[in-house]
C-alpha positions in Angstrom: -18.4 -21.8 19.3 -21.0 -22.2 16.6 -22.2 -25.6 15.7 -23.3 -26.9 12.3 -26.8 -29.2 12.4 -24.9 -32.3 12.7 -23.3 -31.1 16.1 -20.1 -30.2 15.2 -17.8 -27.5 15.0 -19.0 -24.8 11.9 -16.3 -23.2 10.1 -15.5 -19.8 11.0 -17.5 -17.8 8.4 -15.1 -15.0 6.5 -16.9 -11.9 3.9 -14.5 -11.0 1.3 -15.1 -7.9 -0.2 -13.4 -6.8 -3.9 -13.7 -3.7 -5.8 -13.6 -5.8 -9.2 -15.1 -9.1 -10.0 -12.8 -12.0 -9.5 -13.9 -13.8 -12.9 -12.5 -14.9 -14.8 -9.2 -15.0 -13.0 -7.2 -12.7 -15.0 -4.6 -10.0 -14.1 -2.2 -10.4 -11.3 -4.6 -8.6 -8.6 -7.2 -10.7 -9.3 -4.8 -13.9 -9.5 -3.4 -12.9 -5.9 -7.1 -12.6 -3.9 -8.3 -15.5 -5.5 -5.2 -18.0 -4.7 -5.7 -16.7 -1.1 -9.5 -17.2 -1.0 -8.6 -20.8 -2.7 -6.4 -21.6 0.3 -8.8 -19.9 2.8 -11.9 -22.1 1.8 -10.4 -24.9 3.2 -10.4 -23.6 6.4 -13.5 -21.0 6.6 -16.9 -20.7 4.5 -16.4 -17.6 2.3 -19.2 -15.1 1.2 -17.9 -13.1 -1.9 -19.2 -9.4 -2.5 -18.1 -7.9 -5.3 -18.8 -4.5 -7.2 -19.0 -4.7 -11.1 -18.8 -2.3 -13.3 -19.5 -4.4 -16.5 -23.3 -5.3 -17.0 -21.5 -9.1 -18.1 -20.1 -9.5 -14.9 -23.5 -8.9 -13.3 -25.5 -11.6 -15.1 -22.2 -14.0 -15.7 -22.8 -17.8 -14.6 -21.8 -18.5 -10.8 -18.6 -20.1 -10.6 -18.6 -23.7 -9.7 -15.1 -24.0 -8.2 -16.6 -24.2 -4.6 -14.3 -21.5 -3.5 -17.1 -19.1 -2.2 -20.2 -20.6 -0.4 -22.4 -17.4 -1.5 -21.8 -14.7 -3.9 -23.4 -11.2 -4.0 -22.5 -8.5 -7.0 -23.5 -4.9 -6.7 -23.5 -2.7 -10.0 -21.2 0.5 -10.0 -21.7 2.0 -13.6 -18.5 3.9 -14.6 -20.2 7.1 -15.2 -21.1 7.0 -11.0 -17.1 6.1 -10.5 -16.1 9.0 -12.2 -18.6 11.2 -11.0 -17.3 10.0 -7.2 -13.8 10.9 -8.3 -14.7 14.0 -10.0 -16.3 15.4 -6.5 -13.9 14.0 -4.5 -10.9 16.7 -5.6 -11.8 18.9 -3.7 -12.0 17.0 -0.3 -8.7 15.7 0.3 -9.8 12.0 -0.2 -7.9 9.7 -2.6 -9.4 9.7 -5.8 -9.2 5.7 -6.0 -10.8 5.2 -2.8 -13.7 8.0 -3.8 -13.7 5.9 -7.5 -15.4 2.8 -5.6 -18.1 4.5 -3.7 -21.4 3.0 -3.7 -24.1 3.4 -1.0 -25.9 -0.2 -2.2 -22.2 -1.4 -1.6 -22.0 -0.1 1.9 -25.7 -1.4 2.7 -24.9 -4.4 1.7 -21.7 -5.1 3.7 -23.9 -3.7 7.0 -26.4 -6.4 6.2 -23.6 -9.3 6.2 -21.3 -8.3 8.4 -23.5 -9.6 11.5 -23.1 -12.8 9.7 -19.6 -13.1 9.6 -16.8 -13.8 12.3 -13.9 -11.9 9.8 -14.0 -9.8 6.8 -11.4 -9.8 4.0 -11.3 -6.3 2.2 -9.0 -6.3 -1.1 -7.0 -3.1 -1.7 -8.0 0.0 0.4 -10.8 0.9 -2.2 -12.7 -1.6 -0.4 -11.0 -1.5 3.3 -12.1 2.1 3.5 -15.9 0.4 3.9 -14.6 -1.6 7.0 -12.7 0.6 9.0 -13.1 0.4 12.9 -15.9 -2.5 12.5 -16.8 -4.8 15.2 -15.4 -7.9 14.0 -11.6 -8.4 13.0 -11.0 -6.8 9.3 -8.1 -7.5 7.4 -6.8 -5.4 4.5 -5.0 -7.3 1.3 -3.4 -4.3 0.7 -1.1 -5.8 -2.3 1.4 -2.5 -2.8 2.3 0.5 -1.4 0.3 2.4 -4.4 1.9 6.2 -3.1 5.4 4.5 -4.1 4.3 3.9 -7.3 3.1 7.4 -7.6 6.4 8.8 -5.9 8.4 6.7 -8.4 6.2 8.1 -11.4 7.4 11.6 -10.8 11.0 10.6 -11.3 10.5 8.6 -14.4 8.1 11.0 -16.5 6.8 10.2 -19.4 3.7 9.9 -22.6 0.7 9.5 -20.2 0.0 13.6 -20.2 -3.2 14.3 -18.2 -3.1 10.9 -15.9 0.5 11.8 -14.8 -0.8 15.3 -13.3 -3.5 13.2 -11.8 -1.1 10.6 -10.0 0.9 13.5 -8.8 -2.1 14.9 -6.9 -2.9 11.5 -5.9 0.4 10.5 -4.4 0.1 12.8 -1.3 -3.2 12.2 -0.4 -2.7 8.1 -0.9 0.4 8.4 1.1 -1.4 9.9 4.2 -4.6 7.6 3.8 -2.1 4.5 3.6 -0.3 5.2 6.7 -3.3 5.9 8.9 -5.0 2.5 7.4 -2.8 1.0 10.4 -5.2 2.0 12.7 -8.7 1.1 11.7 -7.4 -2.5 10.9 -6.4 -5.5 12.6 -4.2 -6.9 10.1 -3.0 -5.3 6.9 -0.9 -7.6 4.4 1.5 -6.7 1.6 3.4 -8.7 -1.0 7.3 -7.4 -0.3 8.7 -5.8 2.7 9.5 -3.2 0.6 6.1 -1.8 0.5 5.7 -2.3 4.3 8.7 -0.6 5.1 8.1 2.3 2.9 5.1 3.0 4.7 5.5 1.9 8.0 9.4 1.9 8.5 11.4 -0.9 9.9 10.6 -2.9 11.7 7.0 -2.5 10.8 3.7 -2.9 12.9 2.5 -6.4 14.5 0.0 -5.8 12.7 1.9 -5.8 9.2 2.2 -9.2 7.1 4.4 -9.8 4.1 3.0 -12.6 2.1 4.6 -12.9 -1.3 3.3 -14.0 -4.7 2.8 -17.7 -6.0 3.1 -19.2 -9.3 1.2 -22.4 -10.5 4.5 -24.4 -11.6 2.1 -27.1 -12.5 0.1 -25.2 -15.4 3.4 -23.2 -16.3 5.1 -25.8 -18.2 9.2 -25.5 -17.9 10.5 -25.5 -21.4 14.4 -25.5 -22.5 15.5 -22.8 -23.8 16.6 -24.2 -26.8 17.8 -22.0 -29.8 14.6 -19.9 -30.8 13.6 -16.8 -32.7 15.1 -13.7 -31.9 11.9 -12.6 -30.4 11.8 -10.6 -27.0 9.1 -11.2 -24.6 7.1 -8.8 -22.1 4.2 -10.1 -20.3 1.8 -7.6 -18.7 -1.4 -5.9 -18.5 -1.0 -3.2 -20.5 -4.2 -1.1 -19.0 -1.8 -0.4 -16.2 0.6 2.4 -16.6 3.9 0.9 -14.7 3.4 -1.8 -17.8 3.1 1.0 -20.3 6.0 2.8 -19.3 8.1 -0.2 -18.9 7.3 -1.9 -22.3 7.7 1.9 -24.0 10.9 2.0 -22.8 12.0 -1.0 -23.9 10.5 -0.2 -27.5 11.6 3.0 -27.6 15.2 3.0 -26.0 16.4 -0.4 -25.6 15.2 -2.3 -28.4 16.6 0.5 -31.5 20.1 -0.4 -29.4 19.2 -4.3 -29.9 18.2 -4.2 -33.7 21.7 -2.9 -34.4 22.7 -6.9 -33.6 20.3 -8.5 -35.7 16.5 -8.5 -36.2 15.4 -8.7 -33.0 11.6 -8.4 -32.0 9.8 -7.3 -28.9 6.5 -9.2 -28.2 4.4 -7.6 -26.0 1.8 -9.8 -24.5 -1.4 -8.7 -22.7 -4.7 -7.2 -22.5 -4.2 -3.5 -24.3 -6.6 -0.7 -25.5 -6.7 0.8 -28.9 -5.0 4.1 -27.5 -2.6 1.5 -25.5 -2.0 0.0 -29.2 -1.5 3.0 -30.7 1.6 4.0 -28.9 3.5 1.4 -30.2 2.7 1.8 -33.8 5.1 2.5 -36.5 8.1 1.3 -33.8 10.6 -0.9 -35.9 10.4 -4.7 -34.2 7.6 -4.2 -31.9 4.8 -7.1 -32.2 1.3 -6.6 -29.9 -0.7 -9.6 -29.1 -3.0 -8.3 -27.0 -5.1 -10.9 -24.6 -4.2 -13.9 -25.4 -5.7 -17.6 -24.5 -2.4 -18.7 -23.5 0.7 -16.9 -22.5 2.8 -19.8 -22.4 2.1 -20.5 -26.1 2.3 -16.8 -26.9 5.9 -16.7 -25.5 7.5 -20.4 -26.3 9.3 -19.6 -28.6 10.9 -16.4 -27.2 14.6 -16.4 -26.3 14.5 -14.1 -23.2 11.8 -12.4 -21.1 11.6 -9.1 -19.9 10.6 -6.9 -16.9 11.6 -3.3 -17.4 9.4 -1.6 -14.9 10.5 1.7 -13.5 7.4 2.5 -11.6 6.6 -0.3 -9.8 5.8 -1.9 -6.3 5.2 -5.5 -4.8 6.4 -8.3 -6.5 6.3 -8.5 -10.5 4.4 -12.0 -11.3 5.7 -11.4 -15.1 8.9 -12.1 -13.6 7.9 -15.5 -11.6 6.4 -16.6 -14.9 9.5 -16.3 -17.2 11.2 -18.1 -14.7 8.7 -20.9 -14.1 8.3 -21.3 -17.9 12.2 -21.5 -18.6 12.1 -18.0 -20.0 16.0 -16.5 -18.8 14.7 -13.2 -17.5 16.2 -9.6 -17.7 14.8 -7.4 -14.6 15.4 -3.9 -13.4 16.3 -3.2 -9.9 12.7 -1.8 -9.3 10.8 -5.1 -10.7 13.3 -7.5 -8.6 12.4 -5.7 -5.3 10.2 -8.5 -3.1 12.0 -11.4 -4.8 14.8 -13.1 -3.5 16.5 -14.3 -6.9 20.0 -13.6 -7.4 21.6 -11.4 -10.2 24.0 -13.6 -12.1 22.4 -16.8 -11.0 18.6 -16.6 -11.8 18.4 -13.7 -13.5 20.0 -10.5 -14.8 19.4 -7.6 -13.7 20.4 -4.3 -15.8 19.0 -0.6 -15.2 20.2 1.4 -18.1 19.5 0.7 -22.1 22.9 -0.5 -22.8 23.1 -3.0 -19.9 19.8 -4.4 -21.1 21.2 -4.6 -24.7 24.1 -6.5 -23.3 22.5 -8.7 -21.3 20.1 -9.9 -23.9 22.7 -10.7 -26.6 24.5 -12.7 -23.9 21.7 -14.9 -23.6 21.2 -14.9 -27.3 24.8 -15.7 -28.0 25.5 -18.3 -25.2 22.7 -21.1 -25.1 24.8 -22.6 -22.1 24.3 -19.8 -20.2 20.6 -19.3 -21.3 20.1 -23.1 -19.9 21.8 -22.3 -16.9 19.6 -19.5 -15.9 16.7 -20.9 -16.7 17.3 -24.1 -14.8 18.6 -21.8 -11.4 15.5 -19.8 -12.0 12.7 -22.7 -12.4 14.5 -24.1 -9.0 14.3 -21.0 -7.3 10.4 -20.5 -8.0 9.5 -24.2 -6.9 11.5 -23.8 -3.7 10.2 -20.2 -2.9 7.0 -19.2 -4.7 4.4 -22.1 -4.8 0.8 -20.6 -3.5 0.9 -23.0 -0.9 4.1 -22.2 0.5 3.3 -18.5 0.1 0.0 -18.6 1.9 0.3 -21.0 4.4 1.6 -18.5 7.1 -1.5 -16.0 6.5 -4.0 -18.4 6.6 -2.8 -19.5 9.9 -2.7 -15.6 11.0 -6.3 -14.6 9.9 -7.0 -18.1 11.4 -6.0 -17.1 14.9 -8.2 -13.5 14.5 -11.2 -15.2 13.3 -11.2 -18.4 15.9 -10.9 -15.2 18.8 -13.4 -13.6 17.1 -15.9 -16.7 17.7 -15.0 -17.8 21.5 
C-alpha cells in the first residue's frame, strides 16, 4: 500500500481513456462516462487521457469540477482517422477500432500506466490499447454495438453507403466484442440484453451490468397539463439509430396523427445540415438543432416518443421524458434495459397505427396522461438515480484496484 506525504494511505490511481474529450458533457456517451468518473473520483485519484479531433478541444480551458487530478489530450485529426479506416478494410479489423488508432496515444498510455493501479477504457475504441496490460483493465462497453448493426440490416432505411459499411462492420465487430472477454478483468454494459447477446445467459463473472441514471434534480417534473399538439423526440441526430427513429416517425406515424389535428413533431438535438435536409418538406416536422436547455425545449409538448428500431443499451431519452413528466411512447427495442411497465409508466407500440392510437389517447385524456407521468417520475426516482446505478460498479472497481496495490 502506498502512503502520501502526510503518512496517510493514498487513494488508488485510475487512468481513464476516452476516444472523445468528454467536455462539455453533452450526449449520452459522454454523460455516462462523466457520471461514472464523478462517482469514482470520491474513491480514486483519476487521470484523464483523451483523443481529440477538434482543434478547439486541444486548447479549451481545463475543467474546474475537480473530477480529474490530471488531464492529457492527444490530437487525432479526422483525415488520419479516415485513412486508418480505409487501410483497415482489407485487414478484417473493426473499422471503428481502426478509426481511433494513434501512435501518440499509445505512447502516452505506455508512459502513464506504471503510475496507475487500474485503467478504465471508455468503449472498445480505447479498450484495444490496453488488452492484457500488467494492471487491471476495465472496459466500459456500454452497448453491444454489433447488435445495433444486425438490427440495421433488418430495418433498412435511407442511409446509402453507410448501411453497406455497417453491414460489413457487423461481422468483424461481433467477433471482436466476443473475444474481449478474454483480455480484460471487467467489461461493463448498460443492459443485460447487450451482455446476453454477446455472451449468453448467464454471462461470465467478469461481465457487469450497470444501468444509466438521470439527474432528477436538474430535470424538474412538470405536470402534463393540456399542452400544445407537439410530440417531442430528444436525441443526438448524428447517430444512425436516432436518424432512423426520427425519420420513421416523421414519414410513417406523423401523417396518421395529423389526420386528427394539426400535430407537430419536434426533433430536439444536435444535427448536421445534411441530416436536417432529410426532414425538409415533411409536413409538421420542426427541427430545433442543438439547444441550451432540452427541458425548456420540450416543456410545451404533450408527449415524448422513442421510436428507435436500431438500438442497444438504455435509451436516455426515455429516462429524460419520464423525469420531466412527459408521457412517453416507445418501441419494444427502446424499452430494452429498463424495468418500466407498459401501461403503467409508459406505453409500448411497434407499428405506426399503434403509436398513433396511444398518442391520441394521451392527447384526449388528460387524467391518463397525468397518471402515466406521475408513475414514470416515481419509477426514475426509485430506480435510475446515478448514485444508485453506479455504486455497485464503484465497489467492483475498488476491489480490483485495491488488489493491485497489495
